[in-house]
N, C-alpha and C positions, 0 to 999 in steps of 0.2 A: 618475678623477673627470670627465675631459673627455668620455669615452664616455657617462657618465650624462647629461651636459648635452645632448649631440648627440641621443641617443635621446629624451630628454624633450621636445626642441624640436618633435618631430613631433606631439605630443599637443595637442589643443585644451584650453586651460586656462580654467576659470571660477573666479572668486574674488570675495570681498566687498570692497567699496571700503575698508572700515575696516581691513582686515588689514594693509595696508602703511603705515598712518600711525603715526608715532612717538607712543607714548603716554607720558604722564607717570606717575610713581609714584602720584599721587593721582587719576588719571583713572578712566574707566569700565573695569572689569575684564572679561576674557573668561572663557569656561568653563575656561581653563587656570589661572585664579587660584586659589591655595590657599583652602580653605574658611574658615579662620580670618580671613584677610585680607579675604575677601569679606564675611563677616558683620559685621566691625567697620566696614567702609566703609558697609554698609547702615544700621547704627545711626547713622551720622553724618548721614544724610539727614534733612531736616526736612519734606519735602512728600510726602505719601502718594501722590499721583497720579504723581509722577515715579518713585517706587519701583515702582509697579505697571507702568508702561510699561517700565521696565528689566527686570523679571522676564519680561514677555511677550516682549521682545526676545531674552532669553537662551534662552527655550524655542524660539523660532523658529530661532535660529542653531544650537541643539544638534541639531535634526532635519534641517537642510538639508545636502545633500551639498556638499562643498567639494573643489575641485581646485586643485592648486598645481604649479608647475614647479620643477625642481631649482635653477634659478638665482635663485629667490626666497628671500629671507632671512626664514624664518618666525619667527625669534627676535628680529626687529627690534621692540623694544618689550616683549619678555618679559624683564624685568629679573632674574628669579629665578636664571637660569643664565648668560645671555650677558654680563651686566654683571660676572660673577665671573671675573676673569682667572686666579685660582689654579686654578679648576676647569678652564679651557681648557688650562692648562699640563699639568695631570695627564692630561687627555684626550689631548694630543699625546704624552706619555710612553708612555701605554698603546699608542697607535698604533705608536710606534717599536718597542716590544718585540714587537708582533705581527709587524712587518716582519722583525725579526731572526730570528724563529723560524718563518717561513713555510715555508722549504725543508725544515726538519726535520719540521714537522707534516704536510706533504703527501707525504713519502717513505714508501711502504708498507713498505719494507724496514727501516726504523728500529725501534728497540726501543719497545714500547708505553709503557714507563714515561716515555720522553722525551716521547711525545705527551701523556700525562696531565699531565706537568709543564708542558708548553706551554699546555694548556687551563687549568691552575691559575693560570698567570700572568694570563690574562684574567679569570678568575672572582674570584680571591681578592685579587690585588694592586690591581686597579682598583676593583671594586665593593664589596668588603668593607671595605677599608682607607680608600679615598679618598672614597667616597660616603657621605652621611649615612644614618642608620638608615631602613629602609623605612617605619617607623611615622610618621616625620616628613615623608615625601614626599607631594606632591600626586599625584593619580591619574595624571596624564600621565607623571611621572617614575617612578612605581611600575611602570607597564606597561613602560617602557623597561628597567628593571632586570630584570623577569621575562624579557623577550625576550633580553636580553644573557646572563643566567645559563643560558638554555637553548640558546645558540648552538652550532651545529655548524660544522665546517670548511667553508668555501665551496667548492662544486664547480660544474662547468659546467651542472648541472641547475638552478641558481638564476638567476633573471633578473637582468640587470645594470642595474637601474634602481631608484632610490629613490622613484619616484612611487608613491603609494598604489595597492594592488592591487585597486581597486574595479571595474575593467573586465576583470579577468582571465578571468572566466567567459565573456566574449564573444569571447575570442581563442583561436586554435588551440593545443592543448596541445603544449608543446615536446617534441621527440623526445628519448628517453633514450639514444640511441646515443652521444652525446658522453660520457656517464658510463661506458658499458660499454667504450668505446674507450680509456679511460684518458688522454685528452688533457687537458693543463693549460689552464686559462683564463688569459686575459691578466691580468697583475698589476693593471692599472688598472681591471679589471672588478670587483674586490672592493669591497664597500660599506664606507666608512669608518665610524669610530665616531660621528662627527658626523652622518653620514647615517642611521645606525641610530637615533640619538636623534630626529632629525627624523621619520623614518618612524613611530616609536612614538607620538609626540605627534599626528601627523596621523591615524593609524589610530584612536587613542583618541577623537578628535573625530568621525571619520566613521563609525566602526563600533563600536556599543556592545556588540555580542554577542561581541567578542573580549576584553572586560575580565573579569578573573577575579572570583571571588566576594568576595575581600577588598577589591578595588577598588570593587565595587558597594556593599559595606558602608560604605566611606569616603565614597562619593557620597551614600549615604543619610544619613550623619551630617552631611554638608555641607548637604543639603537641609533637614534638621531645623534646622540653625543659621540657615539663611535664613528659615525659617518663624518661628523665635523672634525674629529680627531684625524681620521684617515686623510681628509682633504688638506688639513694643516700639514700633515707629514708629507703628503705629495707635493705641496707647494714649496716646502723647505727643500725636499729632495731635488725638485726641478732646478733649483739654483746652482746645484753643484754636480749632480750625478744622475743621468737619466738612463744609463744602461751599460752594457759590458764593452762597448766599442769606444774606448778612451772617454768614458763618461757620456757617450751618445747612445741612443737606442740602436738595436740591431738592424732596424730598418735603414739606417744610414749606410751601414756596411753593405746591405743588400742593394741599395741604390748605386753605390760606387761600383759594385760588380755589374749591375745591369746597364748603367749608363756609361761607365768608363772601361768596363772589362777588366778591372783590377780585382783579383781574388784575394790576394794577400799583400800586406804592406812589407816593404823592405825592413831589415833589422834596424837600420839607422833611423828610419821614420818612426818606428815604435819607440826607439830610445829617445828621440827628440820630443815626441809627444808625451813621454813620461818624465821629462825633466821637471825639477822642482820649480824652475822659473815659469814653466808653462802651467803647472798645477796651481801655483800661487799668483798667476797673472802678472808676472814681472816682465819688463821689456827684454827682448831677445833678438840677437842677430845670429843667423845661421847661414853657412856658406858651404856649397858643394859644387863639384864639377857640373857642367852643362848636361842635361838629360838625366840627372840623378834622382829626380822626383821631388824637387823642392815645392812645386806648386800644390801638390796634393796635401802636403802638411799644412800649408796656408789655408787651403779650403776646409780642412777638418777643423782648424782653429776658428775659422769664421763661423762654421756651423755650431761649434760649441758656444760661441758668444751669442749667437742668435737664439739657439734653443735652450741653453742652460742659464745664461746670464740675463736673457731677455733684453739685450742691448743691441743697438744698430752697429754695423761695421762698415769700414771704408777700405776698399782695395785700390791702391794706386799703381797704375801700369804706365809704361813709357809711351805707348803708341795707340792711336785710335783703333787700328786693326786688332790689337790685343784686347782692348776693352770690349769691342763688339764680339770677339770670339768668346771671351769669358762670360759676357751677358748671356749668350746663347747656351753656354755650358751650364751655368748655375741656374738658369730659369727652370730647367727640369727639376732640380732639387727644390726650388722655391715652390713649385706647384705641388710637389709631393709632401713637403714639410711645412707648408703654409707660412711662407715669408715672402717679402717683396724683393725684387732685384731691379735697380734703376741704373740707367746709363748716363754718365756725365762725360761726354766727349763731343768735340766739334761745337755745334749749336744746341746740343741736347742737355737738359738738366734744369731744375728749378732752384732759384736762390731766394730765400731759404727753401729747403725741401718741405714737402707736405708733412705736417705734424700728425703722425698716425697714433691712434689710441689703442688699436687692437693688434696690429701686426708690426713686427720689426722688419728692418730693411737692410740690404747690402747695397752700398753705393759703390759702383765700379767706375773709376774716374781716371782720366789722364792727369799728368802732373799739374797742368795749368788749372783744369777744372777742379781738381782736388783742393787746390789752394783757395779758389773762390768758394767752394763748398764749406771749408773750415771757417773762412771769414764770415760767411752768412750765419753759420751756427753760433760763432762767438758773439756776433752783433745781436742776435735774438736770445742770447743766454741759453742755448740749447746744446752746447758742445758736450755736456755731461750725458747726453743721450747716446753718444758714440762710445762704445766700450772697447773697441779694437780698431787700430789702424795698421794695415799690412802694406808694406812697400816692396814691390818686386823690382829687381835690378837696383839695389840700394847704391851701387857704385855710381849711379847717375847723379849723386850729390856733387860729383866733381866735373859735371858736364856743363860748363858755362852758365848762361842765363837760366837754363832749365834747372840746373843743379841748385842755383840760388833760390828759385821758387820752391823747390822741394825742401830745401833747408829751412826756409821761412815757415812752411807748413808744419814741419815736425817741431820746430822751436815753439810755435804758438800752441800746438797741442800739449806739449810738455808743460808750458808755463801756465796755461789757463785751466787745464783739467789734468791733474796729476794722476787721477785714477784710471785714465785711458791707457790701455796697454798698446805698445808699439812693437811690431814684429817686422824686421827687415831681413831680406834674403838676397843673395847674389852668388854668382859663380866666380866673380873676379873682384876680390877685396884684398887690398894690400895692408894699409895701416888700420887693422881692425880695432886696435887698442884706442885710437883716437875716436873712432866712431862709437865705441862702447862708452867713452866718457861723455860724448855729446848726447847720446840717447839714454845714458844711465842704464845700460843693458848688459846682459850676460851674453856669452858667445858660445856657439856650438859649431864645430866644423868636422868634416869627414871627407875622405878622398874617395868615397864610394862611386862607382860607375856600374850600371847594370850590364854593360857590355865592355869588355877590355878594349882599350885604345892603344894602338901602336902608331907612333909618329915617325914620319920619314921626311927626308929632303931629297930632291932630285938635282943632281949636278952633272951636266953633260949627259952621258949615257948611263950613269950609275945611280943607284938608289942607296941611300945611307940612312940607317936607323938612328934615331935620336936617343941619347942617354943623358938627360939634362944634369944629373948629379955628378957625372964624371968629368975629368979635366978635358979630355978629348971627347966632346959630346956627340960627334958624328962618327959612326962606325959603318964600314962598307957592308951592304947586305946582298945586292945582286946587280946584274946588268940587264938592261932592256934588250929583248931579243926580237922585237917586232921589226920586220923587214920593210924598209922605206925605199921608195923610188926617189930619183933625184928631184922630181916635181913635188912629191910629198914632203921631202926634206926642206924644200924652200917654203912651202906653205905652212909646215908644222915643225919649225926648228926645235920646239920644246917637247916634242913627242907626246903631245896631249892625246892624240888618237890612240897611241899604244897604251897609254894609261887607262883610258876610259873603256876600251874594248876588252880589257881584262875582266870587267865586272858587268857591263851592260850587254844585253837587255834584261837578263834574268835578275840582276841586282841593280841597285840604284846608285847614282853618282851626282854629286854637287860640285860645280866649278865656280869658285869665287874669283871675280874679275875686278880690276881696278876702276873701270869706268863702265857706264851703261852701253856705250858703243862697242866696247870689247865683248860684252855679253852677247850681243847680236851677231858680231862677226865670228865668234868662236863656234857657236852652234851651226852657223852656215857653213863654216869650213869643215867641221866634222862630218856633216851630212854628205859632203862630196865624196868622201872616201869610205863610207859604210857600204857593205854589200846589201843585196836585195833581201836577204833573210830578215833584216830589221823591219822591212815594210810589212811582212806577213805577221809579225808578232802583234797580237791583239788588234788586228786591222780594223774590225768593225767598230770597236770602242774609240779608236783614234779618229775614224771618220765621223762618229757622233760628236766628238769633241770639236772637230773643225766646224761642224754645223752649228754647234752652240756658240762658238766664238763669232761666227758670222752673224748669227741672230742677235747676239749681244751688241754688235756694232751697227745694227740697223741695216744689214746687208753688206757691210764693209768688213774686210778681213785683212789683218796685217800680212804683207807678202812674205816676211821672214817666217812667221809662224805657219803660214800656208805651206812653206817648203819643208820646215823642220819637224812639225808634229807627226806626219806620216812615219818618220823614223823613230818617233818616241822622244824627241828632243824639243826643248823650248827655252826661252829666256825669261827672267823674272827681275824686274826693276820698276822704278817709279814711273817709267814711260808707259806702262800698261794702265788701262782703266781698272776701276775696282772690280767690275764684272769679269774682265779678262784675268785678273789676278786670282779671283776666287775659283774660276774654272781651271786654271793651270794648277793651282795648289791642290784642288780636289783630285785632278787627274794624276798628279804625281803621288799623292798619298795612296791612291788605289792601285798604283803600278802601271797605269796606262802610259804615262810618261816615265822614262827611266833615267833621264838626265836633265838637270836644270843648270843653266849658266846664270849666275846672279851676282848682285853687288853685296857689299858687306852688311847692308841693312837687313838682309834676310836672316843673318846670324843672330841679330838682336831682336828679331821679330818673332813670327809664329814658328812653331816647332815642326820643321821638315827635315828629319834625319836621313842619312844615307849610309850605305855600306862603305863607300869611299868618298872622301872629301879632298878636292884638289885646289890648292891656292895658286892661281895663275901667276902671281908675282907677290913679293913681300911689300907691296905698296897699295894704299888706298888713295886714289887720285895721284897727287904728287908727293904725298907724305908716306914715310916708312911706317910699317905696321907697329902698333903698340902691343905690349904683351897681352893686355886684356882683350884687344881685338883678335889677336891670334888664337887665344884660348877659346873664345866664343865660336870662331869658325871651325876649328878642329873638333870642338865639342859636339858638333852635329854628326860626327862619324859614329856609326854603330846604332842599329835599331833594336831596341829591347824586344825580346820575344821572337826576333826574326834572324838577326845575325849573331854569330858566336864571337865575332871580333870586328872592330871598326878600324879603318886605316885613314890616315891623313898624309898627304904628300905636298910639301912646299917646293915649288919650282924656283931654283936659284940660278943666277948668273954668277960668274966668278967674282965680279966686283962687289957682290952683296954677301959673300960667304962669311966674312968676319962679323958683319952686322947681324947676320942670321944666327950665328953662334950665340951672340949675346941675347938675341930675341928669345931663343928656345930655352935658355938656361937662366934668364934673369927672373928675379922675383916680380910679383905683381906690382903695378904702379900704385903709388899712394893716392888717396882721395882727399882733396883739400876743399876748404870753403870757397865758394864763388860769390859771396856777398860783395866783394870788392871788384868783381869782374866788370869790365867796360866802364871804367871811371866811377866806381862805387854805385852803380845803378841799382844793384841788388840791395845794398844797404839803405839807399834812399827809399826804395819801395817798401822795405821792412819798416822803416821809421814812419813813413806816411800811413801805412796801414795800422801800425800800433797806436798812433795818435788818434786815428779815426775810430779805432775800437776801444779807446781808453785803456790801453794795456801797456803803458810806458814804464820803463824802469831806468834807474840811473846807472851809468857806466862808470866803473871805478878805475879802469886802466887808462893811463894818460894817452897812449898812442891811439887807442880806440876812441877815447873821448874826443880827440882832435878830429878823427875821421867823421865821427858822428856830428860834431859841430859844423864841419864843412858841408855835410849832407843837409843839415838843417838850414844853413844859409841858402843853399840852392833851392830847397823847397819853399823858403820864404820868398825868394826872388820870383819863382814861378807862380806865386799866389796860391799855393796848395795848403799852406798852414799860416797861422798868425801867432803872434806872441805879445805879451804885455811888456812893451819896450820900457826901459832898456834892459831889465834884468833877464828877460827871456826865460823866467822860471816856469811859466805856465804856457804850454803850447796847445793850440786848438786847431782843428782841421777846418778848412773852408768848404763851401759847397762844391767848388771845383775839385778840391782834394778828395772829398768823399766820393764824388762821381768817378774820379780817376781810379781809386783803389777798388771800388765796388764793381766797376766795369772792367777791371784788370787791364787797364790801358797803360801802355808803355810810357814811362815818364818823358822819353825823348820826343814824343809827338802829342802829348795830351793837350798842350796849349794850341798846337796847330789844328788838332781836331775840333777844339772849341771854336776857333776862328772860322773854320770851314763850315761848321754847322750854323753858326750865327750868320755868316754871309749867305748861306743857302736859304735861310728863312726869308731873306729880303726878296728873293725872286724864285721860290721853289716851284719847279715844273711838276705839275700834278697829273698831266695827261699822258705821262710817260714815266717808265721806271728808270730812265737813263740817269737823271739827276741823283736819285736816291742811291743807285748802284755806284755812281762815282763817289758819293760820300762814305760808302762802306767798303770801298776797294782798299785792301791793306796797304799801308805805307811801306812795309818791309818787302813787298813783292815787286816794287818799282825797279829795284836794281837787278832783278833777275830776267828782265825782258827789255830789249831795245826795239823801238818801233821800226817797222818797215814803212817808209814814208809813202810809197806808192799804195800799199794796202790801206794805210791810215787815211790818205786822201780819198781813195775809192769808197771806203766805208763811211767817211764823213759826208760825202755827197748823197748817200742813201738816207740820211737823217731828214726828219721833217724840218720845216723852217723854225719852229719853236725850239727844237732840239739844237739846231745850229746856233740859234741866238743864245741859248743857255751855255753852249761850249765857248762862244765868244766872250760871254760874261765871265767865265772862269779864267780866260786868258789864252784861249786857243782859237783864234779867228781863222776863217777859211783862207785868207791871204797868206797866212803863215804856212799852212800846209801846202798850198800851191807852190810856193817858193822852195820848200824842202823837198817836195816830190820832183821838182824840176832840177834839183841839185844846185840851186842858187843859194847864196849866202843870205842870212837874215840879219839886218842891222838892228831891228828892234829887239830889245832884251825881253826874254820870256822866261818863265819859271819852268825849268826842265822837269821838275818833279810833277808839276801839274800836267804837263804835256804827256809824260809817260803814264801817269795814273789814269788819265782820260782814255788812253789807248787800251789799257787793260780793262777799263770800264766798258769800252765798246765790245771787247771779247765777251765779257760776262753778259752784257745786254743782249748780244746776238744769241748767246746760248739760252738765255731765258725765253726768247721769242721762238726759237726753233727746237730746242731741247735735243738736238742731234750733235753729240760731241764730236763725232768723226768729221762731219761736214764743216763745223766751226774750226776745228784744228787745221783742216785742209785749207780753209779760206784764209786764215791768218798765218799759215805756214808755221804752226807751233805743234809740238808733239801732243798727242791726246792725253798723255799722262800729265804734262804740265798744265794743260787746260783744266783737267779735273782737279789737280792740286790747287790751282788758283780758285776754282769754285768752292772747294772745301774751306780754304783759308778765308774767303770772302764771307761764307755763311757763319763761320766762327766769329770773325771780326764784327759782322753785323749784329750778332747776339751781344757782343761786348759793348758796341755803340748804343744798343737799346738800353742796357743797364746803365750806361753813362748818362743818357738823356733822361732817364726816370728820376735821377737825383737833382735835376735842374729844371725849375719851373718854367723858365723861358723856352725850353725845348719840348713843351707838352705835346705839340702837334706831331712830333716824331714817333711817339709811343705806338699808336695804332699803325702808322705807315711802316715802321721798321719791324713790327711783329709779323705782318704779312710777308714782307720781303725776306725775312729770315727763313720763314717756312718755304718760300719758293726757291731760295738759294740752296737750302739744305737738300732738297730732293730734285729740283730742276727736271721734273717730268710732267706729263699730263696730269691734270688735277685728280682724275679718278684713280690714279695709281698711288697717290700720296698715302692714303690710309694703310696700304699694304707695305709700302717702303718704310713706314714707321717701325716695323718689326725688325729687330736686330738681325743683320745678316742678309736681308732681302734687298737685292739690288734691282735696277730697272728691268733687266732682262727677265729675272725671276718673277718680278711683280707682273710683267706682261703675261708670262705663262700662267700664273695663278689667276689673273683676271680673266683670261680667255677660258680657263677651266671652270669658271663659275664662282671662284672665291673673290668676290668683289669688295668685301668690307672686312674690317678687323674682326667682327663677330663671326663671319663666315670662316675665317682662318682659325680663330680660337676654338671653334667647335668642330673643326674638321677631324676626320679619322685619319691618322698618319698613314695607315696602310692604304686607304683609298687615295690619299694625296700622292703617295709613292707610285701607285699604279696608273694614275691619270695624268701626272705631269712628267714630261719627257726628261730623261737624264737627271733625275732627282734620286739621290741615294736614300735608303731607308733611314739612316741616322740623321741625315739632313731634314727629312720630313718630320721626324719626331722633334728635332730642335726648333724647327719653324713653328710647329703647333704649340710647343711649350713656351716659346718666346711671345707668341701672339696671346696666349692665355695670360701670361704675366703682364703684358702691356694692357690688356683689357681690364684685369683686376686692378692695376695701378690707376687707370683712369677712373674706374668705379669707386675705388677707395678715396681718391682725391675729391670726387664729387660728394661722397658721403661725409667726409670730414668737413667740407664746406657747409653742408646742411646742418651738421651737428653744431658747428660754430654759430650759425645763424639762430638756431633754436635754443642755444645755451642761455640760461638765466644769468644776467649780469651780476657780478659779485658786489658791485657798488650801487645796487638799486636802492634809491631813497625809500625810507619806511617812516611810518607815523611815529 
């Protein structure tokens, strides 16, 4: 043994620093660690990045050459053998037996049987009896056993060192004379059993080509175990933390930069995303001023739910336009991150949604559609698939019947699936404490604004700055110095021209007006007194905008816009068509238009900020402004990244000064439940749906118990529920009741709808759409339009004989219209609701046949915005009636008929344009452009190059081109996924298949 050490000391030794350190049993394992122990340790790790570094380290160490000296204890830290004293004792016994038989084994004159018995001592007694089975050994011990079982008697031709033979090829070959001379080697030159074990383990680590096939198989099994362990670790990590960006991979941060242009989050956003309630998935309400960046936080939370928790999410927004805008925005993320985005607005949305096995989905819904979606998921026992519900504009809980629907939705989610997280956000919340109790949520609030806001009021010629926390909240700031002629003073007594010309055309301005007519009048008035320099500002782009507006109207152009757009001014309200609104919004966002006169709905709708916001008066219609409405309007002042400061100016008359002081300094209005709104209609809807969903609970409060009892009595009278008389302890829903809540039909006319449908079946007119259109004309639109009797009679005479007969059967004969058109009194009593409803049905029927909104609005003397609103309401109501009839067997014939009618009302264009208009944000004008450019199908659009699309379609911005392609891809994937899920369901083996 000493000779080994002396010879080895002359060799230059290279080693890894970690090899001599004492390792604990639970520390990092080397390549000598058994596979089972290694894989179990891997599963114990909780961070994916650490495990990946560890595997890389193992791979590097496995291929690196290692040199050791004989005086180095390689077993230091290898506890599988050296910590086993019984094993060492057995090893020493084997050594002693070998010493005793050395002379016998090396004497050539001895009997061969003795030699065999000597070898048997080494092979059988030590390795067969004392060592464990080879199947249980790690690869290093297994190689040692193989070497030992193939041992030959040591001779002088064997080198006397236990150092790995990795440099032998570079050394001179030893002479074989010693062997032929028959000289004996020195006793201490023989390699000990311990040295043999060292040598085997070192050679196994340094030279893989000496490992036998069985060892390689064992190593393969070990690698497979490691891979399984890594996959298990990855799957566990996916549930909570995927990367450095608030638990999301860095790719999400890159996408936010590329798609939204946001490089860094605000500090409040980082703080909010790091809250314990967010990390532990508890309910949360957060509120900040308008334009503070609330939506981005919600989107990041939705992405975390989709990617990390592998659950679906619901985003509830107040308006259809916001839903469509968000679908376009999130579709790009869905394509990149492999999840689905579905629109639930108007007539769009499936109930229940497609059950997906491979991808998760974000459902973006209006308040009404969100309620129907939750009902369908509860009914199919799938609500637990929703991990997150996000509500934008949470203060809408206090908004009449819509607030009641939102309250019902959130209450059902909390009651049925307590694991679903609810996130609410708003800029205008008063009684946050009450909302916290209702949602069992925590609260985060911040007064951050990306751009400083200064609030002013204008009184006579003076501008006063608002200091809401001081007793005298209005402090004089400056006088207006704009010179007015006497004619201008009469036309503009409120000095609006002076206020707007301080910022336009280089900066933007919004003017909020009390009525739609005021919007049109004020932009027309301003144009009269602007100088000609305004006409030259971005003149070519404004000309292109006018051309687009004209094309979108089929050659018709609004005379007000034709006059104001060349100056960079326009109005924005519900009187515009969808195409016109999109074009005006895009032009304003890009700076082509510098001023918009709009109604208050814009403040709660899409985000169109301005350098200066002017409130034309403190009224909305005839009602004085609420604090929440005021804050929403002034919150549009200041464009992040563009303006250093935003300004708002409220124009006052002397009579409104005191009210205005209270307005600007008052706290936010409280938000109360609206379930009792409109004679308890919300409560009745809630009770009906809970009975239908088998989700009833007993009320303990007496006052509420009485209200509930009254609601139950009304539901019983309408035939929507039944009870076991007289105790009424068990309530059950009827077929009519189920149809009502599944179709989201208002309780005030669910029975009228049933009667109209039943009567319609008796003489349903099938060679025309008029009868079906009448049946799906919304009841709540009747009060918004009074018939023009001359127009009514003229359009009636254009109907076919069959259509006139159908009208007479409804209760509107020709004789009645003749007398009304002539101004004569009508003695015969008629149903005025039926008469007005048929008039609206004629408007829709004419629009379906001609598809030109401008010509129809002109023919019936209605605003084009009203006609389009009526069309949108009819398509949504048609979808509700379809779901209503699906629950009633007697109305089976309506299913196919109403499916096609819903599709036609939704788009109301030529049939070849419908596939393109299914894409979120593509209106009729844009669909025509795409179709003429060669993009005739959804597949064409989904596979289009956005850059080519941008260059071939006129007046299409590059961002819009990318959003259109992303939305088309998402829709195509959605349709394909739905078909694949249907195929999988058909091919699935039934679980209750009978067997022998």
